N, C-alpha and C positions, 0 to 999 in steps of 0.2 A: 314591334320593332322600336328600339331605343332612339332617342333624339340624335345620339352620336351616329347611329347607323343611317339615319335619314339625311344627315348633314352632307355626306359626300355626293349622293345623287342630286341634291338640290344645288350644290356648288357646281357640279358638272353640267347641270341644265342651264344655269346662268352663264357658265363659260361657253356653252354651245350657242346660246343666243348672241353673246358678244362676238363670237367668231363669225357667225352668219351675218351679223350686221356689218362687220368689217369687210367681209367678202362682198356684200352688196355694194358698199361704197367703192371698193376696188373695181368691181365689174363695171359699174356705172361710169366711174371716172376714166377708166382705161379706154372705153369706147368713145365717150364724149370728147376726150382730150386728144384723140387721134388727129393727125394733120388732115386737112381737107375740109370741104364744105358739103354736108349731106344734101343741101338744096341743089348744088351743082351736080353731085353724083346722081341725084334722082332725075333732074330735068335735063341734064347734059349742058355742055358749054354753048355759049352763043345766045342765050336768052337775055331778055331785058332785065335790068337790075330790079325793077318793080316786081317781076315774076318771082325772082329769088326771094325778095323780101316778103312777099305774100305767102310763099310756101313756108318760110321760116316761122312766120307768125302762126300759120295753121298747125305746124308741128310743135309749137311752143319753144322753138329754139331761140327766141328773143327774150326768154325769161332768164332771171338769174340762175346760176348753176345749182344753188341750194334749193330753190323752189322747184326746179325740174327734178332734182333727186327725190325730194319729198313727195311730189306728185307720182313719180314712178314707183317709189317704195310703197305708197298707199295702194296703188293698183296691184303690186306684187302680193301684198298681204291679203288681198281679197281674191287672189288667183287670177288676176288680170295682168298679163305680161305686155299688153299693148297691142297695137296693130302694125302690121308690116307697112312700110312706106313705099314699097316697090310693087308695081302692078304685076300680077293681080293681087291687090291688097287683101291680106287674109289675117286671121287672128293668130297672134304669135303662140298663144297657149295651145291652140289646136295643132299648129304645125309641130311644136315641140312634143306634144303628146303622141303625135303620129310617128315622129322620128325616134323618140327615146326608146321604145320597146326593141327596136332593131339593134341599137348600140348596146342596150342592157343584155339582150340575148347573146350577142356575139361575145361580150366581155364575160358574162357568166359561164357560157359554154367553154370559153377559152380557159378560164380559171379551173373549171371542173376537169377538163382534159389535163391541164397542168398538174393538178393535185393527184389525179388517178395514176399518172405516170411517175410524178416526182416522189411521192411518199414511199412506194415500194422500192424505187431505186435508191433513195437515201437510206432507208432502213437496211437494205442489203449491203450497200457500200459501207455504212458505218459498222455493221456487225462483222464484215469481212475486211476490216481496215488493213490497208497496205497489201491486199491480195491483188491478183491480176484483174479480177472483176472490178475492184475499187479503182484501180488505175485507169481502166477502160472507161468506166462511168465518169471519172473526173475529166479525162481528156475529151470525152464526147460532150459533156455539158459545157466545157470551156469553148469548144468549137461552135456549139449552137449559140452561145452568147456573143460570139464574134460576127454572126450573120445578122445584118439589119433586117427589120421586118419586111421592108419593101422587096428586098432581094429574096427572102424566104418565100414571100407570096408569089413572086414571079417564077421561082423554081417550081413551086407546087402547081402553079397554073400550067407551066410547060409540061410537067411530068404527068399530072393527074387529070388535067382538063384537055389540053391540046393533043397530047400523045395518047394517053390511055382512054380519055373520054368518059371517065368515071363520074365526074362532077360538072355541073354547069358553072360557067364563069359569071354570068349576069342573071338578071331577073331576081325576083324575091317573092317567096311565098310566105305570107304572114300567118302567124299562129291563129289569128281570128278567122282565117279562111276555112278552118276545119281540116286541113291537110297536114297533120303532124309529120308524117313521113317525108312529104315534100319540103316542109320547112326545114327539117333537120338535114335533108340532103343538100339544100342550098346553104345552110349555115355551117356545116361541118368544116369545110375547107377554110373559110375566113377565121373560124374559131381556132382551128389548128395553127393558122399563121400567127395569131396573137398569143397562142399558148406556148410556142416553142421557146421564146426567150424567158417566159415566166417559169416554165418547168425546169429549165436549166438553173435559174437562180434559186428556185425553191429547193431543188435537190442539193445544191452546194450548201445553202444555209442550214437546212435541216440535218444534213449529214454532219456538219460541224457541231451542232448542238447535241445530236445523238451521241457522238463520240465522247463528249464531255460527260453526258449523263451515264453512259455505259461504264464509265470509270468510277462511278460513285460506289460507296461501300455496300449499300443495300442491293445494288445490281450484282456486284461481285459475289455477295452472299447467296443471292438467288441462283447464280450460275453454279456456285459450289454445291448447292443442294440438288443440282441436276434438273432444275426446272426447264420446261420446254422453251427453246430460244424464241419461238414466235410469241409465246405468252409473255416473256420478259420484254420483248420489243413493244408489243401492243399495249399491255396493261401497266407496265412499270416504267418504260422509258419514253414512249411517244408523247404522252400528255405533258410532262414537265419539260420536254424539249421543244414544245410548240409555240413558245412565246414569240420568237422572231418570225416564225412562219405565219402566225396569225396576224402579226403587225404587217407583214409583207402582203398578205391577202387583202387587207383593207386598203393599203396604199395602191396595190396593183389594180383592184377593181375600180377605184376612183380614177386612177390614171388611164386605164384602158378605155373607159367610157368617153373620155375626152381626147384620146390620142389614137383612135382607130381611123383617122382621116385617110391615111395611105391605104389601109386595108379596105375601107369602104370604097375608095376610089378604084382600086384594082378590081374589086368584085362588084362594082356598080350597086352598092347597097344604099338604100334611102335612110341612113342613120343620122346621128347628131353631127358627126364630122362633116358629112356632105352638106348638111343644112348650114353649118357655120361658115364653111368655105364659100358656098354659093352666096350667102347673105353678105359676107364681107366683100366679096367681089362686086356686088351690086350696090354697095353703100346702104344696105338695109340695117341700120344700127339698132332699131328696136328688136329685130330678130336675133342679131348677134348678142345683145344684152340678155335677152330672155333665155337663149340656149346656153350661154356661158354661165349664167347664174344658176340654172338648173343643174349643170354639171358640178359647179362648186358646192351647191347644197348637198347633192348626193355624196360627194367626196367627204365633206365635213361630217355628215350624219353617219356614214359607214365607219369612219375612224373613231367617232364617239362610241358606236356600238362595240367596236373592237376593244376599246379601252375598258368598257364594262365587262367584257368577256374574260379579262384577266383573272377576275375573282373566281370564275369557275375553273379555269385552268390550274390555278394554284391558290388554295384558300389562304395562304400566308399573306397574299396581297390585300385581302379583305381586312385582316387584322392590322396591317400596316397603316391603312388609310382611315380607319374608324377610330 
């Protein structure tokens, strides 16, 4: 590989490191600079000033902000996110590693459901532009986008849990328990809840890009030759129309991991959203910092991977950058 070809990955890696460093500063500052006193949150009001001072010293809160950040960052780089300061005091890394698979699974299943529904809908809608089916799909996706996630979750619970009894609302079966069917049974409804808004957005975006691609000369030539419409859609039109969709996938996965708070609350899931909310309510700032930083890192890394994928989707982008 030529030096020019290696230059772009090296620059992207440096950019990724810089973004992660900025994200760590933002996460640390956001939590530390929040109003309130962690010592008061932990001990409660009415204690002697000496008790608060002793706890601040024990937690390192009396150190300069830069010193505290560097100590925290040093621990992060070695995989140590710190210790919870709220009883029962536990390792932040262990708690995050316990909660993260739940949020990742719900987000990934939600995106998979969204794609499985959105791609065929968008292809059919684009190929049958301005038909009755196209108008119905457009109206349906617009309606789904208008429904907030918490309302969609409540409606699904009322219809499929309380009335039909098809799915459980609470409890959680982990993949590590060896019960894949039970895990998917518990995960399907929360995943469907987060998938609804995504599939509507994916459908509308992909439909618009496909319509533009289907008007290209090479597509018109393929149609004129009598090629199979499905072959035209899948082999000639879908890949060059996927740039916006792929970008949305990265943004959606990163966003969903950190924004499933309402869904996790509705379905009593032990994921990252629940962890952050409980830690923030208890004043457990090391837990909040560790969880939010983990979400930020995942978000940044996923979008970096999406950026690299453009070269596969369209080789012209490789030539532009090298």
